[in-house]
MARDREN-165767 format. One record per residue: residue in one letter; residue number from 1; z, x, y of N, C-alpha, C, CB in turn. Coordinates in steps of 0.2 Angstrom, whole numbers, plus 2048, in hexadecimal, padded with zeros to 3 digits. Last residue first. Glycine has a CB too. Example, Ala and Ser with C-alpha at 12.3 -4.5 7.8 and 13.67 -1.06 7.14 Angstrom:
# MARDREN-165767
+------+-----+-----+-----+-----+-----+-----+-----+-----+-----+-----+-----+-----+-----+
: rest :  nr :  nw :  nu :  nv : caw : cau : cav :  cw :  cu :  cv : cbw : cbu : cbv :
+------+-----+-----+-----+-----+-----+-----+-----+-----+-----+-----+-----+-----+-----+
:    s :   2 : 823 : 840 : 7F5 : 824 : 844 : 7FB : 827 : 840 : 800 : 81D : 846 : 7FD :
:    a :   1 : 827 : 842 : 7E4 : 827 : 83E : 7EA : 827 : 842 : 7F0 : 82D : 839 : 7EA :
+------+-----+-----+-----+-----+-----+-----+-----+-----+-----+-----+-----+-----+-----+
***
This chain:
# MARDREN-165767
+------+-----+-----+-----+-----+-----+-----+-----+-----+-----+-----+-----+-----+-----+
: rest :  nr :  nw :  nu :  nv : caw : cau : cav :  cw :  cu :  cv : cbw : cbu : cbv :
+------+-----+-----+-----+-----+-----+-----+-----+-----+-----+-----+-----+-----+-----+
:    k : 141 : 7A8 : 85C : 7A1 : 7A2 : 85D : 79D : 79C : 859 : 7A0 : 7A2 : 85A : 796 :
:    r : 140 : 7B3 : 866 : 7AB : 7B0 : 860 : 7A9 : 7A9 : 861 : 7A5 : 7AF : 85B : 7AF :
:    v : 139 : 7C1 : 86F : 7AB : 7BA : 870 : 7A9 : 7B8 : 869 : 7A7 : 7B9 : 875 : 7A3 :
:    v : 138 : 7CC : 877 : 7B4 : 7CB : 871 : 7B2 : 7C3 : 871 : 7B1 : 7CD : 86B : 7B7 :
:    p : 137 : 7D7 : 885 : 7B0 : 7D1 : 883 : 7B2 : 7CF : 87B : 7B0 : 7CB : 887 : 7B0 :
:    m : 136 : 7E7 : 889 : 7B4 : 7E3 : 886 : 7AF : 7DD : 883 : 7B2 : 7E7 : 880 : 7AC :
:    l : 135 : 7F0 : 88F : 7BD : 7EA : 893 : 7BB : 7E5 : 88F : 7B6 : 7EC : 899 : 7B8 :
:    t : 134 : 7FA : 886 : 7BF : 7F7 : 888 : 7C5 : 7F0 : 88C : 7C3 : 7FB : 88C : 7C9 :
:    h : 133 : 800 : 884 : 7B2 : 7FB : 87F : 7B5 : 7F7 : 881 : 7BB : 7FF : 879 : 7B7 :
:    d : 132 : 804 : 88C : 7A6 : 803 : 88E : 7AD : 7FE : 889 : 7B0 : 801 : 896 : 7AD :
:    s : 131 : 805 : 886 : 799 : 80B : 888 : 79C : 80A : 88A : 7A4 : 80F : 88E : 798 :
:    s : 130 : 7FC : 879 : 793 : 7FC : 87F : 797 : 802 : 880 : 79A : 7F6 : 87E : 79C :
:    g : 129 : 7FD : 86D : 78D : 7FD : 872 : 788 : 7FD : 879 : 78C : 7F7 : 872 : 784 :
:    n : 128 : 7FB : 864 : 797 : 802 : 864 : 794 : 803 : 86A : 78F : 804 : 85E : 790 :
:    w : 127 : 7EE : 865 : 799 : 7F3 : 867 : 79E : 7F9 : 868 : 79B : 7F3 : 861 : 7A4 :
:    v : 126 : 7E8 : 861 : 78D : 7E7 : 868 : 78F : 7EC : 86A : 794 : 7E0 : 869 : 792 :
:    n : 125 : 7EC : 853 : 78E : 7EE : 858 : 788 : 7ED : 85F : 78A : 7EA : 856 : 782 :
:    i : 124 : 7E6 : 84F : 79A : 7EE : 84F : 799 : 7F0 : 854 : 793 : 7F1 : 848 : 798 :
:    f : 123 : 7D9 : 850 : 796 : 7DB : 854 : 79B : 7E3 : 854 : 79B : 7D9 : 851 : 7A2 :
:    a : 122 : 7D8 : 846 : 78C : 7D7 : 84D : 78A : 7DA : 851 : 790 : 7CF : 84E : 789 :
:    e : 121 : 7DB : 83A : 794 : 7E0 : 83C : 78E : 7DF : 844 : 78C : 7DF : 838 : 788 :
:    i : 120 : 7D0 : 83A : 79D : 7D7 : 83B : 79F : 7DC : 83D : 79A : 7DA : 835 : 7A2 :
:    e : 119 : 7C4 : 836 : 799 : 7C5 : 83D : 799 : 7CD : 83F : 79B : 7C1 : 841 : 79E :
:    a : 118 : 7C3 : 828 : 79B : 7C2 : 82B : 794 : 7C4 : 832 : 794 : 7BB : 82A : 792 :
:    a : 117 : 7C3 : 826 : 7A9 : 7C9 : 825 : 7A5 : 7C9 : 828 : 79E : 7CA : 81D : 7A4 :
:    p : 116 : 7BA : 834 : 7B1 : 7BA : 82D : 7AE : 7C1 : 82D : 7AA : 7B4 : 82D : 7A9 :
:    m : 115 : 7C2 : 83C : 7BF : 7BF : 83C : 7B9 : 7BF : 835 : 7B6 : 7C3 : 841 : 7B4 :
:    s : 114 : 7C4 : 847 : 7CD : 7C4 : 840 : 7CB : 7C0 : 840 : 7C4 : 7C0 : 83B : 7D0 :
:    p : 113 : 7CA : 857 : 7C8 : 7C6 : 853 : 7CC : 7C7 : 84B : 7CA : 7BF : 855 : 7CC :
:    a : 112 : 7DB : 85D : 7C9 : 7D5 : 85A : 7C5 : 7D1 : 856 : 7C9 : 7D8 : 856 : 7BF :
:    i : 111 : 7E2 : 866 : 7D1 : 7E5 : 864 : 7CB : 7DF : 861 : 7C6 : 7EA : 85E : 7CC :
:    f : 110 : 7D9 : 867 : 7DC : 7DC : 86D : 7D9 : 7DF : 86C : 7D2 : 7E2 : 871 : 7DD :
:    d : 109 : 7D6 : 85A : 7E0 : 7D1 : 85E : 7DC : 7D4 : 865 : 7D9 : 7CB : 860 : 7E0 :
:    g : 108 : 7E5 : 850 : 7DE : 7E0 : 854 : 7E2 : 7DC : 858 : 7DD : 7E3 : 859 : 7E7 :
:    q : 107 : 7F7 : 84D : 7DE : 7F0 : 84B : 7DD : 7EB : 84F : 7E1 : 7EF : 843 : 7DF :
:    l : 106 : 807 : 84F : 7D7 : 802 : 852 : 7DB : 7FB : 84F : 7D9 : 802 : 859 : 7DB :
:    a : 105 : 818 : 84A : 7D8 : 811 : 849 : 7D5 : 80C : 84C : 7DA : 810 : 842 : 7D4 :
:    d : 104 : 824 : 84F : 7DE : 824 : 84C : 7D7 : 81D : 84C : 7D4 : 827 : 846 : 7D7 :
:    c : 103 : 829 : 85E : 7E6 : 824 : 858 : 7E6 : 823 : 856 : 7DF : 81E : 859 : 7EA :
:    g : 102 : 830 : 869 : 7E8 : 833 : 864 : 7E3 : 82F : 85E : 7E4 : 83A : 863 : 7E5 :
:    c : 101 : 82C : 874 : 7EF : 82F : 86F : 7F3 : 832 : 86A : 7EE : 82A : 86B : 7F8 :
:    q : 100 : 825 : 87B : 7E5 : 82B : 87E : 7E8 : 82F : 879 : 7EB : 829 : 884 : 7EC :
:    e :  99 : 81A : 872 : 7E4 : 81E : 873 : 7DE : 825 : 876 : 7E0 : 81A : 878 : 7D9 :
:    l :  98 : 814 : 874 : 7F1 : 817 : 86E : 7EF : 81B : 86E : 7E9 : 811 : 869 : 7EE :
:    f :  97 : 811 : 882 : 7F0 : 815 : 880 : 7F5 : 818 : 879 : 7F3 : 812 : 87F : 7FC :
:    e :  96 : 807 : 881 : 7E5 : 80D : 885 : 7E5 : 813 : 883 : 7EA : 80C : 88D : 7E5 :
:    f :  95 : 7FD : 879 : 7EB : 800 : 877 : 7E5 : 807 : 87B : 7E4 : 7FC : 879 : 7DE :
:    a :  94 : 7F9 : 881 : 7F6 : 7FC : 87A : 7F7 : 800 : 878 : 7F1 : 7F7 : 875 : 7F9 :
:    p :  93 : 7F4 : 88C : 7EF : 7FA : 88D : 7F4 : 7FD : 886 : 7F5 : 7F8 : 890 : 7FA :
:    s :  92 : 7EA : 887 : 7E7 : 7F0 : 889 : 7E4 : 7F6 : 88A : 7E9 : 7EE : 890 : 7E1 :
:    n :  91 : 7E3 : 877 : 7EE : 7E3 : 87E : 7EC : 7EA : 881 : 7EA : 7E1 : 882 : 7F3 :
:    e :  90 : 7E3 : 86A : 7F0 : 7DD : 86D : 7EF : 7DD : 874 : 7ED : 7D8 : 86C : 7F5 :
:    v :  89 : 7EA : 85A : 7F0 : 7EC : 861 : 7EF : 7E5 : 865 : 7EC : 7F1 : 862 : 7E9 :
:    g :  88 : 7EA : 84D : 7F4 : 7E5 : 852 : 7F7 : 7E7 : 859 : 7F6 : 7E5 : 851 : 7FE :
:    e :  87 : 7FB : 847 : 7F5 : 7F3 : 846 : 7F4 : 7EF : 84C : 7F7 : 7F1 : 83F : 7F8 :
:    a :  86 : 80A : 848 : 7EE : 806 : 84B : 7F3 : 7FE : 84A : 7F1 : 807 : 853 : 7F3 :
:    c :  85 : 818 : 83D : 7EC : 811 : 83F : 7E9 : 80D : 842 : 7EF : 80E : 839 : 7E6 :
:    a :  84 : 828 : 83B : 7E8 : 824 : 83E : 7ED : 81E : 840 : 7E9 : 827 : 843 : 7F1 :
:    t :  83 : 832 : 82C : 7E4 : 82E : 832 : 7E1 : 829 : 834 : 7E7 : 829 : 830 : 7DB :
:    l :  82 : 842 : 829 : 7EB : 83B : 827 : 7EA : 837 : 82E : 7E7 : 838 : 826 : 7F1 :
:    s :  81 : 84F : 829 : 7EF : 84E : 828 : 7E8 : 846 : 826 : 7E7 : 852 : 822 : 7E6 :
:    l :  80 : 851 : 82E : 7FC : 850 : 827 : 7FB : 84F : 825 : 7F4 : 84B : 824 : 800 :
:    n :  79 : 850 : 83C : 7F9 : 857 : 839 : 7FC : 857 : 831 : 7FB : 858 : 83B : 803 :
:    h :  78 : 843 : 83D : 7F6 : 848 : 83E : 7F1 : 84E : 83B : 7F3 : 849 : 845 : 7EF :
:    a :  77 : 83D : 83A : 803 : 83B : 836 : 7FD : 841 : 837 : 7F8 : 835 : 838 : 7FA :
:    l :  76 : 843 : 845 : 80A : 844 : 83F : 80C : 843 : 83A : 806 : 840 : 83D : 812 :
:    e :  75 : 83C : 850 : 803 : 844 : 84F : 803 : 846 : 848 : 805 : 847 : 855 : 808 :
:    v :  74 : 82F : 84D : 806 : 831 : 84E : 7FF : 838 : 84D : 7FF : 82F : 854 : 7FC :
:    i :  73 : 830 : 84E : 814 : 82E : 848 : 811 : 830 : 848 : 80A : 826 : 846 : 812 :
:    a :  72 : 833 : 85B : 816 : 838 : 856 : 818 : 836 : 850 : 815 : 837 : 856 : 820 :
:    r :  71 : 827 : 862 : 811 : 82E : 863 : 80E : 833 : 85E : 810 : 830 : 86A : 810 :
:    v :  70 : 81E : 85D : 81B : 81E : 85B : 814 : 824 : 85C : 810 : 818 : 85F : 811 :
:    v :  69 : 824 : 863 : 827 : 823 : 85B : 826 : 823 : 859 : 81F : 81D : 859 : 82A :
:    t :  68 : 822 : 870 : 824 : 829 : 86E : 825 : 829 : 866 : 824 : 82B : 870 : 82C :
:    a :  67 : 814 : 871 : 823 : 818 : 872 : 81D : 81F : 870 : 81E : 818 : 87A : 81C :
:    a :  66 : 811 : 86E : 830 : 80F : 869 : 82B : 813 : 86A : 825 : 807 : 86A : 82A :
:    a :  65 : 817 : 879 : 837 : 819 : 872 : 838 : 817 : 86D : 833 : 816 : 870 : 83F :
:    k :  64 : 80F : 883 : 832 : 816 : 883 : 830 : 819 : 87C : 831 : 81A : 889 : 834 :
:    s :  63 : 7FF : 882 : 82C : 803 : 880 : 831 : 80B : 880 : 82F : 801 : 879 : 834 :
:    q :  62 : 7F7 : 886 : 822 : 7F5 : 889 : 829 : 7FB : 887 : 82E : 7EF : 887 : 82B :
:    a :  61 : 7FC : 880 : 817 : 7FB : 887 : 816 : 7FA : 88A : 81D : 7F5 : 889 : 812 :
:    i :  60 : 7FC : 872 : 81A : 802 : 876 : 819 : 801 : 87D : 819 : 805 : 873 : 812 :
:    e :  59 : 7F1 : 86A : 81C : 7F3 : 86F : 821 : 7F9 : 873 : 820 : 7F4 : 86A : 827 :
:    s :  58 : 7EF : 862 : 811 : 7EA : 867 : 812 : 7EC : 86C : 818 : 7E3 : 864 : 814 :
:    i :  57 : 7FA : 859 : 813 : 7FA : 85E : 80D : 7F5 : 864 : 80F : 7F8 : 85B : 806 :
:    v :  56 : 7F4 : 851 : 81D : 7FA : 855 : 81E : 7FB : 85A : 819 : 801 : 850 : 81E :
:    l :  55 : 7EA : 84B : 815 : 7E8 : 84F : 81C : 7EE : 853 : 81D : 7E7 : 84A : 821 :
:    g :  54 : 7EF : 844 : 80B : 7EC : 84B : 80A : 7EA : 84F : 810 : 7E6 : 849 : 806 :
:    d :  53 : 800 : 83D : 80D : 7F8 : 83D : 80E : 7F5 : 844 : 80D : 7F7 : 83A : 815 :
:    i :  52 : 80B : 83A : 800 : 80A : 83E : 806 : 802 : 83F : 807 : 80D : 845 : 806 :
:    k :  51 : 811 : 82C : 7FB : 80C : 830 : 7FA : 80A : 833 : 800 : 805 : 82C : 7F7 :
:    v :  50 : 820 : 827 : 7F4 : 81D : 828 : 7FA : 817 : 82D : 7F8 : 822 : 82B : 7FF :
:    e :  49 : 826 : 81A : 7E9 : 823 : 820 : 7EA : 820 : 821 : 7F1 : 81D : 821 : 7E5 :
:    s :  48 : 82C : 80E : 7E8 : 82E : 813 : 7E3 : 82C : 81A : 7E4 : 82D : 810 : 7DC :
:    f :  47 : 832 : 803 : 7F5 : 82D : 807 : 7F2 : 830 : 80B : 7EC : 82A : 80C : 7F7 :
:    p :  46 : 837 : 7F6 : 7FB : 839 : 7F9 : 7F5 : 833 : 7FD : 7F1 : 83A : 7F3 : 7F0 :
:    m :  45 : 83A : 7FA : 80D : 836 : 7F7 : 807 : 837 : 7FA : 801 : 82E : 7F8 : 809 :
:    k :  44 : 843 : 801 : 814 : 844 : 7FA : 814 : 83F : 7F7 : 80E : 842 : 7F7 : 81A :
:    y :  43 : 840 : 80F : 813 : 847 : 80C : 811 : 848 : 805 : 811 : 84C : 80F : 815 :
:    l :  42 : 833 : 810 : 817 : 836 : 814 : 811 : 83C : 811 : 80F : 836 : 81B : 813 :
:    l :  41 : 831 : 809 : 822 : 82E : 806 : 81C : 831 : 809 : 816 : 827 : 807 : 81C :
:    t :  40 : 837 : 811 : 82C : 83A : 80B : 82A : 838 : 808 : 824 : 839 : 806 : 830 :
:    l :  39 : 82D : 81B : 82E : 833 : 81D : 82A : 837 : 817 : 828 : 838 : 821 : 82E :
:    s :  38 : 81C : 818 : 82D : 823 : 816 : 82F : 828 : 818 : 82B : 822 : 80E : 830 :
:    s :  37 : 80C : 81D : 832 : 812 : 81E : 82E : 818 : 81C : 831 : 812 : 825 : 82B :
:    t :  36 : 800 : 81A : 838 : 806 : 816 : 83A : 80B : 817 : 835 : 804 : 80F : 83B :
:    g :  35 : 7F9 : 82A : 836 : 7F8 : 823 : 839 : 7FE : 820 : 83B : 7F5 : 81F : 833 :
:    i :  34 : 802 : 833 : 829 : 7FD : 833 : 82E : 7FD : 82B : 831 : 7F6 : 834 : 82B :
:    g :  33 : 80C : 833 : 820 : 80C : 839 : 824 : 806 : 838 : 829 : 80B : 83E : 820 :
:    f :  32 : 806 : 82B : 812 : 80B : 82C : 816 : 80B : 833 : 81A : 812 : 82C : 812 :
:    d :  31 : 7FC : 824 : 80A : 7FA : 828 : 810 : 800 : 829 : 815 : 7F5 : 823 : 813 :
:    d :  30 : 806 : 817 : 803 : 801 : 81C : 803 : 7FF : 81F : 809 : 7FA : 818 : 800 :
:    l :  29 : 814 : 814 : 7FA : 812 : 814 : 801 : 80D : 819 : 801 : 818 : 815 : 806 :
:    s :  28 : 813 : 80B : 7EA : 812 : 812 : 7EE : 811 : 810 : 7F5 : 80D : 816 : 7EB :
:    l :  27 : 81D : 804 : 7DE : 819 : 803 : 7E4 : 819 : 80A : 7E8 : 81C : 7FD : 7E8 :
:    g :  26 : 81E : 7FF : 7CD : 81F : 804 : 7D2 : 81B : 803 : 7D8 : 81E : 80B : 7CF :
:    v :  25 : 825 : 7F1 : 7C5 : 81F : 7F4 : 7C8 : 821 : 7F9 : 7CD : 81B : 7EE : 7CB :
:    g :  24 : 830 : 7EA : 7C0 : 82F : 7F1 : 7BE : 828 : 7F4 : 7C0 : 82F : 7F1 : 7B6 :
:    k :  23 : 834 : 7DE : 7C5 : 830 : 7DE : 7BF : 82E : 7E5 : 7BD : 82A : 7D9 : 7C0 :
:    v :  22 : 839 : 7E2 : 7D1 : 83E : 7DF : 7CC : 83A : 7DF : 7C5 : 840 : 7D8 : 7CE :
:    r :  21 : 82D : 7E6 : 7D8 : 832 : 7EB : 7D6 : 837 : 7E9 : 7D0 : 836 : 7EE : 7DC :
:    l :  20 : 828 : 7D9 : 7DA : 824 : 7DE : 7D6 : 829 : 7E3 : 7D3 : 81E : 7E1 : 7DA :
:    r :  19 : 831 : 7D4 : 7E3 : 830 : 7D0 : 7DC : 82C : 7D5 : 7D7 : 82C : 7CA : 7DD :
:    t :  18 : 830 : 7DC : 7ED : 836 : 7DC : 7EA : 835 : 7D9 : 7E3 : 83B : 7D8 : 7EE :
:    f :  17 : 823 : 7D9 : 7F2 : 824 : 7E0 : 7EF : 82B : 7E0 : 7EB : 825 : 7E5 : 7F5 :
:    i :  16 : 824 : 7CC : 7F6 : 820 : 7CE : 7F0 : 822 : 7D4 : 7ED : 819 : 7CE : 7F3 :
:    d :  15 : 82E : 7CE : 800 : 82F : 7C9 : 7FB : 82B : 7CB : 7F5 : 82E : 7C2 : 7FD :
:    m :  14 : 827 : 7D6 : 809 : 82D : 7D8 : 806 : 82F : 7D4 : 800 : 833 : 7D8 : 80B :
:    v :  13 : 81C : 7CE : 80D : 81B : 7D4 : 809 : 821 : 7D7 : 806 : 818 : 7DA : 80E :
:    l :  12 : 823 : 7C4 : 814 : 81F : 7C2 : 80D : 81E : 7C9 : 809 : 819 : 7BF : 80F :
:    e :  11 : 828 : 7CC : 81E : 82D : 7C8 : 81A : 82A : 7C6 : 813 : 830 : 7C2 : 81D :
:    p :  10 : 81D : 7D1 : 825 : 822 : 7D5 : 821 : 826 : 7D2 : 81C : 826 : 7DA : 826 :
:    d :   9 : 80F : 7CD : 828 : 814 : 7C9 : 826 : 819 : 7CD : 822 : 811 : 7C3 : 822 :
:    d :   8 : 808 : 7D8 : 82F : 806 : 7D1 : 830 : 80C : 7CD : 82E : 800 : 7CF : 82D :
:    v :   7 : 80C : 7E5 : 82A : 80D : 7E3 : 831 : 80D : 7DC : 832 : 808 : 7E7 : 835 :
:    s :   6 : 809 : 7EA : 81D : 80F : 7E6 : 81E : 811 : 7E4 : 825 : 815 : 7EB : 81C :
:    a :   5 : 7FD : 7F0 : 81E : 7FD : 7EA : 81A : 804 : 7E6 : 81B : 7FC : 7EC : 813 :
:    a :   4 : 7FF : 7FC : 825 : 7FC : 7F7 : 829 : 7FD : 7F0 : 825 : 7F5 : 7F8 : 82A :
:    e :   3 : 803 : 806 : 81B : 808 : 803 : 820 : 806 : 7FC : 823 : 80A : 808 : 825 :
:    t :   2 : 7FC : 802 : 80B : 7FC : 806 : 812 : 801 : 802 : 816 : 7F5 : 807 : 815 :
:    m :   1 : 800 : 804 : 7FA : 800 : 800 : 800 : 800 : 804 : 806 : 806 : 7FB : 800 :
+------+-----+-----+-----+-----+-----+-----+-----+-----+-----+-----+-----+-----+-----+
***
C-alpha cells in the first residue's frame, strides 16, 4: 500500500487493514522514504512491513545522510515490531551495508533479476545452498 491510498478515507482503510491483519495477512507500507511518507502511518496502521524505496537505497554508497536515514528506518521498523525490506538493491556495497544494518529482506537485481514463477524454487535452492550469498552468481537460462 502507498501512503496516498489511506488519505481519502482513513477510518475505512484502518478497518479493512485491521480485519486483514486479524486474519493473518501481512501488510507492507511501500515506497517508504520518498514522496508523502508518513511516520504516523507506521504506528497507527497495522502494517507488518515497511519497504524502503529503491531511490533511497541507491544513494547509500554516495551519501552519508542517505545511509543514516536508511539505518534509522531499519531501527525504527524493528522498534515498532515491523519487518524492514530494502527495494532496489543493485550492488554488493548496498547489500553489505543493509546486511550490517540488520535489514530483514532485500529486493533487487543484485539478489536476482525478475524471474518467472517456475524458476523461483530452483533459485531458492541454489541460494540456500550457498554460504556466501554476496558472491553467488545468478544465472538465467
